[in-house]
PDB file of N, CA, C, O and CB in Angstrom:
ATOM      1  N   UNK A   1      -2.423 -17.376   7.534  1.00  0.00           N
ATOM      2  CA  UNK A   1      -2.556 -15.503   6.201  1.00  0.00           C
ATOM      3  C   UNK A   1      -1.551 -15.140   6.057  1.00  0.00           C
ATOM      4  O   UNK A   1      -1.212 -14.097   6.616  1.00  0.00           O
ATOM      5  CB  UNK A   1      -3.299 -13.844   6.647  1.00  0.00           C
ATOM      6  N   UNK A   2      -0.672 -15.841   5.258  1.00  0.00           N
ATOM      7  CA  UNK A   2       0.887 -16.047   4.344  1.00  0.00           C
ATOM      8  C   UNK A   2      -0.428 -16.260   3.110  1.00  0.00           C
ATOM      9  O   UNK A   2      -0.412 -15.396   2.234  1.00  0.00           O
ATOM     10  CB  UNK A   2       2.450 -17.870   4.844  1.00  0.00           C
ATOM     11  N   UNK A   3      -0.993 -16.807   3.051  1.00  0.00           N
ATOM     12  CA  UNK A   3      -1.946 -17.120   1.874  1.00  0.00           C
ATOM     13  C   UNK A   3      -2.582 -15.398   1.673  1.00  0.00           C
ATOM     14  O   UNK A   3      -2.188 -14.603   0.821  1.00  0.00           O
ATOM     15  CB  UNK A   3      -3.360 -18.554   2.386  1.00  0.00           C
ATOM     16  N   UNK A   4      -3.187 -15.255   2.266  1.00  0.00           N
ATOM     17  CA  UNK A   4      -3.884 -13.813   2.437  1.00  0.00           C
ATOM     18  C   UNK A   4      -3.096 -12.695   2.018  1.00  0.00           C
ATOM     19  O   UNK A   4      -3.595 -11.879   1.243  1.00  0.00           O
ATOM     20  CB  UNK A   4      -4.242 -13.507   3.878  1.00  0.00           C
ATOM     21  N   UNK A   5      -2.115 -12.580   2.367  1.00  0.00           N
ATOM     22  CA  UNK A   5      -1.199 -11.292   2.198  1.00  0.00           C
ATOM     23  C   UNK A   5      -0.706 -11.562   0.850  1.00  0.00           C
ATOM     24  O   UNK A   5      -0.903 -10.689   0.005  1.00  0.00           O
ATOM     25  CB  UNK A   5       0.093 -11.086   3.345  1.00  0.00           C
ATOM     26  N   UNK A   6       0.023 -12.840   0.447  1.00  0.00           N
ATOM     27  CA  UNK A   6       0.167 -13.109  -1.196  1.00  0.00           C
ATOM     28  C   UNK A   6      -1.024 -12.502  -2.021  1.00  0.00           C
ATOM     29  O   UNK A   6      -1.218 -11.629  -2.867  1.00  0.00           O
ATOM     30  CB  UNK A   6       0.181 -14.800  -1.548  1.00  0.00           C
ATOM     31  N   UNK A   7      -1.533 -13.201  -1.493  1.00  0.00           N
ATOM     32  CA  UNK A   7      -3.411 -12.887  -2.567  1.00  0.00           C
ATOM     33  C   UNK A   7      -3.522 -11.602  -2.376  1.00  0.00           C
ATOM     34  O   UNK A   7      -4.442 -11.203  -3.089  1.00  0.00           O
ATOM     35  CB  UNK A   7      -5.258 -13.682  -1.893  1.00  0.00           C
ATOM     36  N   UNK A   8      -3.029 -10.699  -1.745  1.00  0.00           N
ATOM     37  CA  UNK A   8      -3.583  -9.041  -1.547  1.00  0.00           C
ATOM     38  C   UNK A   8      -2.180  -8.501  -2.072  1.00  0.00           C
ATOM     39  O   UNK A   8      -2.411  -7.512  -2.769  1.00  0.00           O
ATOM     40  CB  UNK A   8      -4.087  -8.383   0.379  1.00  0.00           C
ATOM     41  N   UNK A   9      -0.725  -8.783  -2.004  1.00  0.00           N
ATOM     42  CA  UNK A   9       0.266  -8.360  -3.078  1.00  0.00           C
ATOM     43  C   UNK A   9       0.272  -8.469  -4.386  1.00  0.00           C
ATOM     44  O   UNK A   9       0.788  -7.563  -5.041  1.00  0.00           O
ATOM     45  CB  UNK A   9       1.216  -8.812  -2.916  1.00  0.00           C
ATOM     46  N   UNK A  10      -0.185  -9.371  -4.903  1.00  0.00           N
ATOM     47  CA  UNK A  10      -0.482  -9.897  -6.090  1.00  0.00           C
ATOM     48  C   UNK A  10      -2.042  -9.227  -6.671  1.00  0.00           C
ATOM     49  O   UNK A  10      -2.176  -8.993  -7.872  1.00  0.00           O
ATOM     50  CB  UNK A  10      -0.449 -11.538  -5.856  1.00  0.00           C
ATOM     51  N   UNK A  11      -2.753  -9.057  -6.048  1.00  0.00           N
ATOM     52  CA  UNK A  11      -3.661  -7.935  -6.764  1.00  0.00           C
ATOM     53  C   UNK A  11      -3.661  -6.589  -6.612  1.00  0.00           C
ATOM     54  O   UNK A  11      -4.439  -5.815  -7.170  1.00  0.00           O
ATOM     55  CB  UNK A  11      -4.837  -8.106  -6.542  1.00  0.00           C
ATOM     56  N   UNK A  12      -2.644  -6.259  -5.730  1.00  0.00           N
ATOM     57  CA  UNK A  12      -1.648  -4.967  -5.814  1.00  0.00           C
ATOM     58  C   UNK A  12      -1.169  -4.578  -7.016  1.00  0.00           C
ATOM     59  O   UNK A  12      -1.561  -3.826  -7.908  1.00  0.00           O
ATOM     60  CB  UNK A  12      -0.454  -5.119  -5.076  1.00  0.00           C
ATOM     61  N   UNK A  13       0.112  -5.518  -6.764  1.00  0.00           N
ATOM     62  CA  UNK A  13       0.990  -5.919  -8.077  1.00  0.00           C
ATOM     63  C   UNK A  13       0.251  -5.745  -9.754  1.00  0.00           C
ATOM     64  O   UNK A  13       0.754  -5.024 -10.616  1.00  0.00           O
ATOM     65  CB  UNK A  13       1.364  -7.666  -7.833  1.00  0.00           C
ATOM     66  N   UNK A  14      -1.164  -6.661  -9.982  1.00  0.00           N
ATOM     67  CA  UNK A  14      -1.815  -6.850 -10.909  1.00  0.00           C
ATOM     68  C   UNK A  14      -2.460  -4.994 -11.737  1.00  0.00           C
ATOM     69  O   UNK A  14      -2.473  -4.435 -12.834  1.00  0.00           O
ATOM     70  CB  UNK A  14      -2.929  -7.994 -10.213  1.00  0.00           C
ATOM     71  N   UNK A  15      -2.950  -4.690 -10.075  1.00  0.00           N
ATOM     72  CA  UNK A  15      -3.771  -3.094 -10.260  1.00  0.00           C
ATOM     73  C   UNK A  15      -2.633  -2.386 -10.923  1.00  0.00           C
ATOM     74  O   UNK A  15      -2.681  -2.035 -12.102  1.00  0.00           O
ATOM     75  CB  UNK A  15      -4.312  -2.129  -8.608  1.00  0.00           C
ATOM     76  N   UNK A  16      -1.801  -2.223 -10.288  1.00  0.00           N
ATOM     77  CA  UNK A  16      -0.636  -0.797 -10.690  1.00  0.00           C
ATOM     78  C   UNK A  16      -0.207  -1.735 -12.041  1.00  0.00           C
ATOM     79  O   UNK A  16      -0.375  -0.995 -13.010  1.00  0.00           O
ATOM     80  CB  UNK A  16       1.137  -0.298  -9.196  1.00  0.00           C
ATOM     81  N   UNK A  17       0.204  -2.858 -12.431  1.00  0.00           N
ATOM     82  CA  UNK A  17       0.785  -2.891 -13.567  1.00  0.00           C
ATOM     83  C   UNK A  17      -0.518  -2.465 -15.127  1.00  0.00           C
ATOM     84  O   UNK A  17      -0.212  -1.867 -16.159  1.00  0.00           O
ATOM     85  CB  UNK A  17       1.507  -4.530 -13.489  1.00  0.00           C
ATOM     86  N   UNK A  18      -2.192  -3.142 -14.681  1.00  0.00           N
ATOM     87  CA  UNK A  18      -2.902  -2.469 -15.245  1.00  0.00           C
ATOM     88  C   UNK A  18      -3.179  -1.015 -15.492  1.00  0.00           C
ATOM     89  O   UNK A  18      -4.111  -0.504 -16.114  1.00  0.00           O
ATOM     90  CB  UNK A  18      -3.537  -2.861 -14.938  1.00  0.00           C
ATOM     91  N   UNK A  19      -2.406  -0.590 -15.017  1.00  0.00           N
ATOM     92  CA  UNK A  19      -2.434   1.228 -15.064  1.00  0.00           C
ATOM     93  C   UNK A  19      -1.125   2.033 -15.807  1.00  0.00           C
ATOM     94  O   UNK A  19       0.087   2.225 -15.707  1.00  0.00           O
ATOM     95  CB  UNK A  19      -2.393   1.874 -13.289  1.00  0.00           C
ATOM     96  N   UNK A  20      -2.573   2.416 -16.802  1.00  0.00           N
ATOM     97  CA  UNK A  20      -1.311   2.895 -18.257  1.00  0.00           C
ATOM     98  C   UNK A  20      -1.051   4.259 -17.332  1.00  0.00           C
ATOM     99  O   UNK A  20      -1.659   4.901 -16.476  1.00  0.00           O
ATOM    100  CB  UNK A  20      -2.150   3.331 -20.514  1.00  0.00           C
ATOM    101  N   UNK A  21       0.652   4.321 -18.263  1.00  0.00           N
ATOM    102  CA  UNK A  21       1.424   4.867 -17.581  1.00  0.00           C
ATOM    103  C   UNK A  21       0.728   6.533 -17.701  1.00  0.00           C
ATOM    104  O   UNK A  21       0.932   7.323 -16.780  1.00  0.00           O
ATOM    105  CB  UNK A  21       2.939   4.498 -18.100  1.00  0.00           C
ATOM    106  N   UNK A  22       0.018   6.885 -18.755  1.00  0.00           N
ATOM    107  CA  UNK A  22      -0.843   8.229 -19.094  1.00  0.00           C
ATOM    108  C   UNK A  22      -1.361   8.535 -17.652  1.00  0.00           C
ATOM    109  O   UNK A  22      -1.333   9.570 -16.987  1.00  0.00           O
ATOM    110  CB  UNK A  22      -2.244   8.001 -20.320  1.00  0.00           C
ATOM    111  N   UNK A  23      -1.824   7.331 -17.403  1.00  0.00           N
ATOM    112  CA  UNK A  23      -3.190   7.432 -16.233  1.00  0.00           C
ATOM    113  C   UNK A  23      -2.623   7.919 -14.714  1.00  0.00           C
ATOM    114  O   UNK A  23      -3.405   8.471 -13.940  1.00  0.00           O
ATOM    115  CB  UNK A  23      -4.029   5.631 -15.969  1.00  0.00           C
ATOM    116  N   UNK A  24      -1.427   7.715 -14.393  1.00  0.00           N
ATOM    117  CA  UNK A  24      -0.819   7.581 -13.794  1.00  0.00           C
ATOM    118  C   UNK A  24      -1.126   9.370 -13.038  1.00  0.00           C
ATOM    119  O   UNK A  24      -1.808   9.445 -12.017  1.00  0.00           O
ATOM    120  CB  UNK A  24       0.377   6.912 -14.471  1.00  0.00           C
ATOM    121  N   UNK A  25      -0.716  10.275 -13.492  1.00  0.00           N
ATOM    122  CA  UNK A  25      -1.120  11.431 -12.703  1.00  0.00           C
ATOM    123  C   UNK A  25      -2.051  11.755 -12.403  1.00  0.00           C
ATOM    124  O   UNK A  25      -2.065  12.624 -11.531  1.00  0.00           O
ATOM    125  CB  UNK A  25      -0.899  12.270 -12.968  1.00  0.00           C
ATOM    126  N   UNK A  26      -3.473  11.208 -12.992  1.00  0.00           N
ATOM    127  CA  UNK A  26      -4.628  11.461 -12.921  1.00  0.00           C
ATOM    128  C   UNK A  26      -5.219  10.651 -11.488  1.00  0.00           C
ATOM    129  O   UNK A  26      -6.196  11.031 -10.842  1.00  0.00           O
ATOM    130  CB  UNK A  26      -5.209  11.104 -14.287  1.00  0.00           C
ATOM    131  N   UNK A  27      -4.452   9.566 -11.204  1.00  0.00           N
ATOM    132  CA  UNK A  27      -4.511   8.957 -10.579  1.00  0.00           C
ATOM    133  C   UNK A  27      -3.582   8.663  -9.514  1.00  0.00           C
ATOM    134  O   UNK A  27      -3.373   7.519  -9.111  1.00  0.00           O
ATOM    135  CB  UNK A  27      -4.776   8.395 -11.140  1.00  0.00           C
ATOM    136  N   UNK A  28      -2.962   9.817  -9.008  1.00  0.00           N
ATOM    137  CA  UNK A  28      -2.560  10.010  -8.128  1.00  0.00           C
ATOM    138  C   UNK A  28      -2.977   9.844  -6.447  1.00  0.00           C
ATOM    139  O   UNK A  28      -2.222   9.313  -5.631  1.00  0.00           O
ATOM    140  CB  UNK A  28      -2.381  10.818  -8.545  1.00  0.00           C
ATOM    141  N   UNK A  29      -4.199  10.354  -6.146  1.00  0.00           N
ATOM    142  CA  UNK A  29      -4.847  10.023  -4.772  1.00  0.00           C
ATOM    143  C   UNK A  29      -4.692   8.348  -4.840  1.00  0.00           C
ATOM    144  O   UNK A  29      -4.004   7.697  -4.053  1.00  0.00           O
ATOM    145  CB  UNK A  29      -6.653  10.642  -4.618  1.00  0.00           C
ATOM    146  N   UNK A  30      -5.316   7.905  -5.720  1.00  0.00           N
ATOM    147  CA  UNK A  30      -5.592   6.267  -5.216  1.00  0.00           C
ATOM    148  C   UNK A  30      -4.368   5.789  -5.150  1.00  0.00           C
ATOM    149  O   UNK A  30      -4.153   4.861  -4.371  1.00  0.00           O
ATOM    150  CB  UNK A  30      -6.487   5.224  -6.212  1.00  0.00           C
ATOM    151  N   UNK A  31      -3.335   6.309  -5.933  1.00  0.00           N
ATOM    152  CA  UNK A  31      -2.050   5.814  -5.510  1.00  0.00           C
ATOM    153  C   UNK A  31      -1.188   5.732  -4.588  1.00  0.00           C
ATOM    154  O   UNK A  31      -0.358   4.878  -4.274  1.00  0.00           O
ATOM    155  CB  UNK A  31      -1.541   6.056  -5.955  1.00  0.00           C
ATOM    156  N   UNK A  32      -1.631   7.213  -3.993  1.00  0.00           N
ATOM    157  CA  UNK A  32      -0.662   7.639  -2.850  1.00  0.00           C
ATOM    158  C   UNK A  32      -1.705   6.672  -1.586  1.00  0.00           C
ATOM    159  O   UNK A  32      -1.141   6.443  -0.516  1.00  0.00           O
ATOM    160  CB  UNK A  32      -0.505   9.811  -2.597  1.00  0.00           C
ATOM    161  N   UNK A  33      -3.006   6.211  -1.746  1.00  0.00           N
ATOM    162  CA  UNK A  33      -3.845   5.389  -0.370  1.00  0.00           C
ATOM    163  C   UNK A  33      -3.395   4.045  -0.697  1.00  0.00           C
ATOM    164  O   UNK A  33      -3.413   3.276   0.264  1.00  0.00           O
ATOM    165  CB  UNK A  33      -5.801   5.448  -0.284  1.00  0.00           C
ATOM    166  N   UNK A  34      -2.776   3.297  -2.407  1.00  0.00           N
ATOM    167  CA  UNK A  34      -2.839   2.000  -2.300  1.00  0.00           C
ATOM    168  C   UNK A  34      -1.384   1.732  -1.954  1.00  0.00           C
ATOM    169  O   UNK A  34      -0.970   0.588  -1.768  1.00  0.00           O
ATOM    170  CB  UNK A  34      -3.418   1.304  -3.535  1.00  0.00           C
ATOM    171  N   UNK A  35      -0.349   3.191  -1.844  1.00  0.00           N
ATOM    172  CA  UNK A  35       1.173   2.806  -1.423  1.00  0.00           C
ATOM    173  C   UNK A  35       1.091   3.018   0.584  1.00  0.00           C
ATOM    174  O   UNK A  35       1.963   2.619   1.357  1.00  0.00           O
ATOM    175  CB  UNK A  35       2.585   4.272  -2.438  1.00  0.00           C
ATOM    176  N   UNK A  36       0.314   3.452   0.818  1.00  0.00           N
ATOM    177  CA  UNK A  36       0.042   3.457   2.110  1.00  0.00           C
ATOM    178  C   UNK A  36      -1.090   2.550   2.654  1.00  0.00           C
ATOM    179  O   UNK A  36      -1.509   2.875   3.765  1.00  0.00           O
ATOM    180  CB  UNK A  36      -0.184   4.717   2.403  1.00  0.00           C
ATOM    181  N   UNK A  37      -1.641   1.506   2.087  1.00  0.00           N
ATOM    182  CA  UNK A  37      -2.141  -0.050   2.252  1.00  0.00           C
ATOM    183  C   UNK A  37      -1.247  -0.737   2.003  1.00  0.00           C
ATOM    184  O   UNK A  37      -0.827  -1.636   2.731  1.00  0.00           O
ATOM    185  CB  UNK A  37      -3.199  -0.576   1.470  1.00  0.00           C
ATOM    186  N   UNK A  38      -0.854  -0.448   1.024  1.00  0.00           N
ATOM    187  CA  UNK A  38       0.913  -1.857   0.824  1.00  0.00           C
ATOM    188  C   UNK A  38       1.387  -2.064   1.882  1.00  0.00           C
ATOM    189  O   UNK A  38       1.329  -3.142   2.473  1.00  0.00           O
ATOM    190  CB  UNK A  38       2.553  -1.401  -0.036  1.00  0.00           C
ATOM    191  N   UNK A  39       2.060  -0.809   2.372  1.00  0.00           N
ATOM    192  CA  UNK A  39       3.330  -0.474   3.268  1.00  0.00           C
ATOM    193  C   UNK A  39       2.047  -1.290   5.088  1.00  0.00           C
ATOM    194  O   UNK A  39       2.357  -2.152   5.910  1.00  0.00           O
ATOM    195  CB  UNK A  39       3.963   2.174   3.146  1.00  0.00           C
ATOM    196  N   UNK A  40       0.864  -0.533   4.972  1.00  0.00           N
ATOM    197  CA  UNK A  40       0.944  -1.416   5.899  1.00  0.00           C
ATOM    198  C   UNK A  40       0.118  -3.049   6.141  1.00  0.00           C
ATOM    199  O   UNK A  40      -0.359  -3.592   7.138  1.00  0.00           O
ATOM    200  CB  UNK A  40       0.677  -0.576   6.795  1.00  0.00           C
ATOM    201  N   UNK A  41       0.243  -3.457   4.699  1.00  0.00           N
ATOM    202  CA  UNK A  41       0.238  -4.686   4.653  1.00  0.00           C
ATOM    203  C   UNK A  41       1.762  -5.125   5.017  1.00  0.00           C
ATOM    204  O   UNK A  41       2.131  -5.775   5.995  1.00  0.00           O
ATOM    205  CB  UNK A  41      -0.315  -5.108   3.337  1.00  0.00           C
ATOM    206  N   UNK A  42       2.127  -4.875   4.522  1.00  0.00           N
ATOM    207  CA  UNK A  42       3.903  -4.999   4.730  1.00  0.00           C
ATOM    208  C   UNK A  42       3.958  -5.557   5.976  1.00  0.00           C
ATOM    209  O   UNK A  42       4.159  -6.726   6.307  1.00  0.00           O
ATOM    210  CB  UNK A  42       4.906  -3.485   4.748  1.00  0.00           C
ATOM    211  N   UNK A  43       3.608  -3.879   7.087  1.00  0.00           N
ATOM    212  CA  UNK A  43       4.303  -4.556   8.355  1.00  0.00           C
ATOM    213  C   UNK A  43       3.347  -5.183   9.035  1.00  0.00           C
ATOM    214  O   UNK A  43       3.675  -5.312  10.214  1.00  0.00           O
ATOM    215  CB  UNK A  43       5.021  -3.620   9.339  1.00  0.00           C
ATOM    216  N   UNK A  44       2.195  -5.673   8.760  1.00  0.00           N
ATOM    217  CA  UNK A  44       1.154  -6.343   9.400  1.00  0.00           C
ATOM    218  C   UNK A  44       1.988  -8.017   9.205  1.00  0.00           C
ATOM    219  O   UNK A  44       1.963  -8.920  10.041  1.00  0.00           O
ATOM    220  CB  UNK A  44      -0.588  -6.012   8.528  1.00  0.00           C
ATOM    221  N   UNK A  45       2.694  -8.041   7.826  1.00  0.00           N
ATOM    222  CA  UNK A  45       3.297  -9.438   7.463  1.00  0.00           C
ATOM    223  C   UNK A  45       5.163  -9.490   8.078  1.00  0.00           C
ATOM    224  O   UNK A  45       5.905 -10.471   8.028  1.00  0.00           O
ATOM    225  CB  UNK A  45       3.141  -9.591   5.424  1.00  0.00           C
ATOM    226  N   UNK A  46       5.445  -8.314   8.533  1.00  0.00           N
ATOM    227  CA  UNK A  46       6.857  -8.568   9.121  1.00  0.00           C
ATOM    228  C   UNK A  46       6.567  -8.569  10.143  1.00  0.00           C
ATOM    229  O   UNK A  46       7.590  -8.917  10.733  1.00  0.00           O
ATOM    230  CB  UNK A  46       7.967  -7.772   8.946  1.00  0.00           C
ATOM    231  N   UNK A  47       5.414  -8.323  11.223  1.00  0.00           N
ATOM    232  CA  UNK A  47       4.740  -8.464  12.485  1.00  0.00           C
ATOM    233  C   UNK A  47       4.597  -9.555  12.768  1.00  0.00           C
ATOM    234  O   UNK A  47       4.540  -9.799  13.973  1.00  0.00           O
ATOM    235  CB  UNK A  47       3.656  -7.961  12.633  1.00  0.00           C
ATOM    236  N   UNK A  48       4.483 -10.631  11.841  1.00  0.00           N
ATOM    237  CA  UNK A  48       3.833 -11.837  11.933  1.00  0.00           C
ATOM    238  C   UNK A  48       1.904 -12.043  12.562  1.00  0.00           C
ATOM    239  O   UNK A  48       1.177 -12.602  13.384  1.00  0.00           O
ATOM    240  CB  UNK A  48       4.938 -12.545  12.924  1.00  0.00           C
ATOM    241  N   UNK A  49       1.950 -10.973  11.255  1.00  0.00           N
ATOM    242  CA  UNK A  49       0.074 -11.145  11.480  1.00  0.00           C
ATOM    243  C   UNK A  49      -0.171 -11.153  13.150  1.00  0.00           C
ATOM    244  O   UNK A  49      -0.322 -12.069  13.959  1.00  0.00           O
ATOM    245  CB  UNK A  49      -0.693 -13.032  10.720  1.00  0.00           C
ATOM    246  N   UNK A  50      -0.128  -9.259  13.302  1.00  0.00           N
ATOM    247  CA  UNK A  50      -1.066  -9.948  14.707  1.00  0.00           C
ATOM    248  C   UNK A  50      -2.277  -9.200  15.112  1.00  0.00           C
ATOM    249  O   UNK A  50      -2.704  -8.871  16.218  1.00  0.00           O
ATOM    250  CB  UNK A  50      -0.169  -9.972  16.180  1.00  0.00           C
ATOM    251  N   UNK A  51      -2.877  -8.959  13.443  1.00  0.00           N
ATOM    252  CA  UNK A  51      -4.363  -8.453  13.599  1.00  0.00           C
ATOM    253  C   UNK A  51      -5.015  -8.707  14.751  1.00  0.00           C
ATOM    254  O   UNK A  51      -5.462  -7.962  15.623  1.00  0.00           O
ATOM    255  CB  UNK A  51      -5.217  -8.966  12.654  1.00  0.00           C
ATOM    256  N   UNK A  52      -4.996  -9.976  14.604  1.00  0.00           N
ATOM    257  CA  UNK A  52      -6.153 -10.733  15.726  1.00  0.00           C
ATOM    258  C   UNK A  52      -5.772 -10.808  17.340  1.00  0.00           C
ATOM    259  O   UNK A  52      -6.214 -11.671  18.098  1.00  0.00           O
ATOM    260  CB  UNK A  52      -6.354 -12.460  15.273  1.00  0.00           C
ATOM    261  N   UNK A  53      -5.081  -9.992  17.631  1.00  0.00           N
ATOM    262  CA  UNK A  53      -4.587  -9.298  19.082  1.00  0.00           C
ATOM    263  C   UNK A  53      -3.927  -7.851  18.980  1.00  0.00           C
ATOM    264  O   UNK A  53      -3.737  -7.187  19.999  1.00  0.00           O
ATOM    265  CB  UNK A  53      -3.397 -10.274  19.812  1.00  0.00           C
ATOM    266  N   UNK A  54      -3.637  -7.457  17.903  1.00  0.00           N
ATOM    267  CA  UNK A  54      -3.326  -6.098  18.043  1.00  0.00           C
ATOM    268  C   UNK A  54      -3.531  -5.129  17.112  1.00  0.00           C
ATOM    269  O   UNK A  54      -3.780  -5.588  15.997  1.00  0.00           O
ATOM    270  CB  UNK A  54      -2.223  -6.002  18.288  1.00  0.00           C
ATOM    271  N   UNK A  55      -3.516  -4.325  17.167  1.00  0.00           N
ATOM    272  CA  UNK A  55      -4.145  -3.190  16.219  1.00  0.00           C
ATOM    273  C   UNK A  55      -2.740  -2.784  15.886  1.00  0.00           C
ATOM    274  O   UNK A  55      -1.943  -2.583  16.803  1.00  0.00           O
ATOM    275  CB  UNK A  55      -5.265  -1.868  16.939  1.00  0.00           C
ATOM    276  N   UNK A  56      -2.219  -2.586  14.028  1.00  0.00           N
ATOM    277  CA  UNK A  56      -1.572  -2.474  13.567  1.00  0.00           C
ATOM    278  C   UNK A  56      -1.778  -1.148  12.684  1.00  0.00           C
ATOM    279  O   UNK A  56      -2.784  -1.020  11.987  1.00  0.00           O
ATOM    280  CB  UNK A  56      -1.392  -3.515  13.269  1.00  0.00           C
ATOM    281  N   UNK A  57      -0.828  -0.218  12.745  1.00  0.00           N
ATOM    282  CA  UNK A  57      -1.038   1.251  12.105  1.00  0.00           C
ATOM    283  C   UNK A  57       0.402   1.652  12.039  1.00  0.00           C
ATOM    284  O   UNK A  57       1.391   1.097  12.517  1.00  0.00           O
ATOM    285  CB  UNK A  57      -2.027   2.414  13.059  1.00  0.00           C
ATOM    286  N   UNK A  58       0.247   3.132  11.084  1.00  0.00           N
ATOM    287  CA  UNK A  58       1.234   3.670  10.255  1.00  0.00           C
ATOM    288  C   UNK A  58       1.368   5.309  11.395  1.00  0.00           C
ATOM    289  O   UNK A  58       0.362   5.537  12.066  1.00  0.00           O
ATOM    290  CB  UNK A  58       0.573   3.810   8.267  1.00  0.00           C
ATOM    291  N   UNK A  59       2.114   5.934  11.483  1.00  0.00           N
ATOM    292  CA  UNK A  59       2.259   6.742  11.784  1.00  0.00           C
ATOM    293  C   UNK A  59       1.763   8.027  10.850  1.00  0.00           C
ATOM    294  O   UNK A  59       2.059   8.082   9.657  1.00  0.00           O
ATOM    295  CB  UNK A  59       3.274   6.514  12.117  1.00  0.00           C
ATOM    296  N   UNK A  60       0.999   9.024  11.496  1.00  0.00           N
ATOM    297  CA  UNK A  60       0.732  10.018  10.591  1.00  0.00           C
ATOM    298  C   UNK A  60       1.897  10.472   9.809  1.00  0.00           C
ATOM    299  O   UNK A  60       1.668  10.510   8.600  1.00  0.00           O
ATOM    300  CB  UNK A  60       0.164  11.073  11.244  1.00  0.00           C
ATOM    301  N   UNK A  61       2.929  10.782  10.121  1.00  0.00           N
ATOM    302  CA  UNK A  61       4.556  11.369   9.672  1.00  0.00           C
ATOM    303  C   UNK A  61       4.497  10.290   8.615  1.00  0.00           C
ATOM    304  O   UNK A  61       3.965  10.801   7.630  1.00  0.00           O
ATOM    305  CB  UNK A  61       6.156  11.269  10.991  1.00  0.00           C
ATOM    306  N   UNK A  62       4.724   9.353   8.437  1.00  0.00           N
ATOM    307  CA  UNK A  62       4.497   7.937   7.755  1.00  0.00           C
ATOM    308  C   UNK A  62       4.138   7.925   6.477  1.00  0.00           C
ATOM    309  O   UNK A  62       4.793   7.756   5.449  1.00  0.00           O
ATOM    310  CB  UNK A  62       3.513   7.165   8.353  1.00  0.00           C
ATOM    311  N   UNK A  63       2.548   8.208   6.754  1.00  0.00           N
ATOM    312  CA  UNK A  63       1.811   8.282   5.938  1.00  0.00           C
ATOM    313  C   UNK A  63       2.106   9.354   4.872  1.00  0.00           C
ATOM    314  O   UNK A  63       2.339   9.050   3.702  1.00  0.00           O
ATOM    315  CB  UNK A  63       0.769   8.343   6.523  1.00  0.00           C
ATOM    316  N   UNK A  64       2.084  10.716   5.361  1.00  0.00           N
ATOM    317  CA  UNK A  64       2.675  11.937   4.757  1.00  0.00           C
ATOM    318  C   UNK A  64       3.320  11.640   4.139  1.00  0.00           C
ATOM    319  O   UNK A  64       2.869  11.843   3.012  1.00  0.00           O
ATOM    320  CB  UNK A  64       3.205  12.805   5.310  1.00  0.00           C
ATOM    321  N   UNK A  65       4.553  11.076   4.085  1.00  0.00           N
ATOM    322  CA  UNK A  65       5.928  10.623   3.798  1.00  0.00           C
ATOM    323  C   UNK A  65       5.259  10.126   2.302  1.00  0.00           C
ATOM    324  O   UNK A  65       5.340  10.714   1.224  1.00  0.00           O
ATOM    325  CB  UNK A  65       6.759   9.324   5.019  1.00  0.00           C
ATOM    326  N   UNK A  66       4.548   8.797   2.627  1.00  0.00           N
ATOM    327  CA  UNK A  66       4.571   8.172   1.463  1.00  0.00           C
ATOM    328  C   UNK A  66       3.248   8.710   0.815  1.00  0.00           C
ATOM    329  O   UNK A  66       3.311   8.236  -0.319  1.00  0.00           O
ATOM    330  CB  UNK A  66       4.699   6.620   1.626  1.00  0.00           C
ATOM    331  N   UNK A  67       2.127   9.407   0.890  1.00  0.00           N
ATOM    332  CA  UNK A  67       1.404  10.173  -0.270  1.00  0.00           C
ATOM    333  C   UNK A  67       2.042  11.348  -0.770  1.00  0.00           C
ATOM    334  O   UNK A  67       1.751  11.864  -1.849  1.00  0.00           O
ATOM    335  CB  UNK A  67       0.076  10.614   0.122  1.00  0.00           C
ATOM    336  N   UNK A  68       3.154  11.885   0.236  1.00  0.00           N
ATOM    337  CA  UNK A  68       4.186  13.009  -0.723  1.00  0.00           C
ATOM    338  C   UNK A  68       4.724  12.250  -1.930  1.00  0.00           C
ATOM    339  O   UNK A  68       4.365  12.375  -3.100  1.00  0.00           O
ATOM    340  CB  UNK A  68       5.696  13.633   0.194  1.00  0.00           C
ATOM    341  N   UNK A  69       5.663  11.432  -1.420  1.00  0.00           N
ATOM    342  CA  UNK A  69       6.551  10.302  -2.295  1.00  0.00           C
ATOM    343  C   UNK A  69       5.391  10.122  -3.798  1.00  0.00           C
ATOM    344  O   UNK A  69       5.437  10.455  -4.982  1.00  0.00           O
ATOM    345  CB  UNK A  69       6.783   8.388  -1.121  1.00  0.00           C
ATOM    346  N   UNK A  70       4.381   9.378  -2.867  1.00  0.00           N
ATOM    347  CA  UNK A  70       3.487   8.923  -4.303  1.00  0.00           C
ATOM    348  C   UNK A  70       2.919  10.230  -4.977  1.00  0.00           C
ATOM    349  O   UNK A  70       3.245  10.240  -6.164  1.00  0.00           O
ATOM    350  CB  UNK A  70       2.013   7.832  -3.924  1.00  0.00           C
ATOM    351  N   UNK A  71       2.479  10.890  -4.764  1.00  0.00           N
ATOM    352  CA  UNK A  71       2.068  12.320  -5.669  1.00  0.00           C
ATOM    353  C   UNK A  71       3.527  12.610  -6.522  1.00  0.00           C
ATOM    354  O   UNK A  71       3.968  12.220  -7.603  1.00  0.00           O
ATOM    355  CB  UNK A  71       1.605  13.950  -4.437  1.00  0.00           C
ATOM    356  N   UNK A  72       3.936  13.337  -5.644  1.00  0.00           N
ATOM    357  CA  UNK A  72       5.589  14.230  -6.456  1.00  0.00           C
ATOM    358  C   UNK A  72       5.837  12.861  -7.628  1.00  0.00           C
ATOM    359  O   UNK A  72       5.884  13.253  -8.794  1.00  0.00           O
ATOM    360  CB  UNK A  72       7.650  14.467  -4.835  1.00  0.00           C
ATOM    361  N   UNK A  73       5.966  11.623  -7.470  1.00  0.00           N
ATOM    362  CA  UNK A  73       6.496  10.591  -8.090  1.00  0.00           C
ATOM    363  C   UNK A  73       5.745   9.342  -8.631  1.00  0.00           C
ATOM    364  O   UNK A  73       6.188   8.197  -8.538  1.00  0.00           O
ATOM    365  CB  UNK A  73       7.329  10.243  -7.313  1.00  0.00           C
ATOM    366  N   UNK A  74       3.939   9.862  -9.507  1.00  0.00           N
ATOM    367  CA  UNK A  74       3.770   8.983  -9.685  1.00  0.00           C
ATOM    368  C   UNK A  74       3.788   7.691 -10.754  1.00  0.00           C
ATOM    369  O   UNK A  74       3.384   6.586 -10.394  1.00  0.00           O
ATOM    370  CB  UNK A  74       3.251   9.289  -9.344  1.00  0.00           C
TER     371      UNK A  74
END
């Protein structure tokens, strides 16, 4: 599972690096979702990959905080 985590992190970072700074403002919805999914991925890794035995999720308040932070500071 660690390999899959590292592979996903690589693709998140590659996609973010490929996005020109001038496009960040117009891509805010996608960046907000990427921030939420990346945080979820980090939580899964931090909890030692419990995905086959338990559901991993973020609270709605945390999702809202991540989305608003990304929306305000793209």
